[in-house]
C-alpha positions as CSV (number, residue, x, y, z in Angstrom):
1,G,72.8,7.0,20.0
2,Y,72.3,5.3,16.7
3,L,69.3,3.2,17.9
4,I,67.1,6.3,18.0
5,F,67.7,6.9,14.3
6,V,66.7,3.3,13.5
7,V,63.5,3.7,15.5
8,A,62.9,7.0,13.6
9,L,63.4,5.4,10.3
10,Y,61.0,2.6,11.3
11,D,58.4,5.0,12.5
12,F,58.5,7.2,9.4
13,S,58.3,4.1,7.1
14,C,55.3,2.7,9.1
15,L,53.6,6.1,8.7
16,A,54.3,6.2,5.0
17,V,53.1,2.7,4.5
18,S,49.9,3.3,6.5
19,L,49.1,6.5,4.6
20,T,49.8,4.8,1.3
21,Y,47.5,2.0,2.2
22,L,44.8,4.4,3.4
23,I,45.0,6.3,0.1
24,R,45.1,3.2,-2.0
25,K,42.2,1.5,-0.4
26,R,40.0,4.7,0.0
27,N,37.3,3.2,-2.2
28,V,37.2,-0.1,-0.4
29,H,34.4,0.0,2.3
30,A,34.6,-3.5,3.7
31,P,34.5,-3.2,7.5
32,A,37.6,-5.3,8.1
33,I,39.7,-3.2,5.6
34,V,38.5,0.1,7.1
35,A,39.4,-1.2,10.5
36,I,42.8,-2.3,9.4
37,K,43.4,1.1,7.7
38,Y,42.4,3.1,10.8
39,I,44.3,0.9,13.2
40,S,47.4,1.0,11.1
41,L,47.2,4.8,11.0
42,A,46.5,5.0,14.8
43,T,49.5,2.8,15.5
44,S,51.7,5.0,13.3
45,L,50.5,8.2,15.0
46,V,51.2,6.9,18.5
47,S,54.6,5.7,17.4
48,M,55.4,9.3,16.2
49,L,54.3,10.7,19.5
50,S,56.6,8.2,21.4
51,L,59.4,9.0,18.9
52,Q,59.1,12.7,19.7
53,T,59.3,12.0,23.4
54,A,62.3,9.7,22.9
55,M,64.0,12.4,20.7
56,F,63.5,15.0,23.5
57,A,65.0,12.6,26.0
58,S,68.1,11.9,23.8
59,F,68.7,15.3,22.1
60,G,66.6,17.8,24.0
61,Q,69.1,18.9,26.7
62,E,69.2,22.5,25.4
63,T,65.4,22.7,24.9
64,P,63.7,24.1,28.0
65,P,61.4,21.5,29.8
66,E,58.5,23.9,29.4
67,T,58.9,23.9,25.6
68,Q,59.2,20.1,25.6
69,R,56.1,19.7,27.6
70,F,54.2,22.2,25.4
71,M,55.3,20.4,22.2
72,N,54.4,17.0,23.7
73,L,51.0,18.5,24.7
74,L,50.4,19.8,21.2
75,T,51.4,16.5,19.5
76,G,49.5,14.4,22.0
77,T,46.4,16.5,21.6
78,A,46.6,16.2,17.8
79,V,47.1,12.5,18.0
80,C,44.3,11.9,20.5
81,G,42.0,14.2,18.5
82,L,42.7,12.2,15.3
83,L,42.2,8.9,17.1
84,A,38.9,10.1,18.5
85,V,37.8,11.2,15.0
86,L,38.8,7.8,13.6
87,G,36.9,6.0,16.4
88,I,33.8,8.1,15.9
89,A,33.9,7.6,12.2
90,M,34.1,3.8,12.7
91,I,31.2,3.8,15.1
92,L,29.0,6.0,12.8
93,T,29.8,3.8,9.8
94,A,29.0,0.6,11.8
95,N,25.7,2.1,13.0
96,K,24.7,3.0,9.5
97,K,25.5,-0.4,8.1
98,A,23.7,-2.1,11.1
99,K,20.5,0.0,10.4
100,R,20.6,-1.0,6.7
101,N,20.7,-4.7,7.5
């Protein structure tokens, strides 16, 4: 019962911290810092997806299974899309820097 709320608090705080770090360090272009920013954001997004699934399991008895699947599909697609964009951005940035050197 209460454990899900602790997990939710942790997930939202991790998301807030990763977004804050991403915004604060937006002008830092060192490869290690960029990787840390993106990995932190990716971890937070996947945590939010797993939290949604856990919330449906705990509190979603009245929600039809089709609605739950659809919402998980939307959230999962959004998370996967953002992760793909982050990965492609990292690859393109690495290729640009490799060509300069």
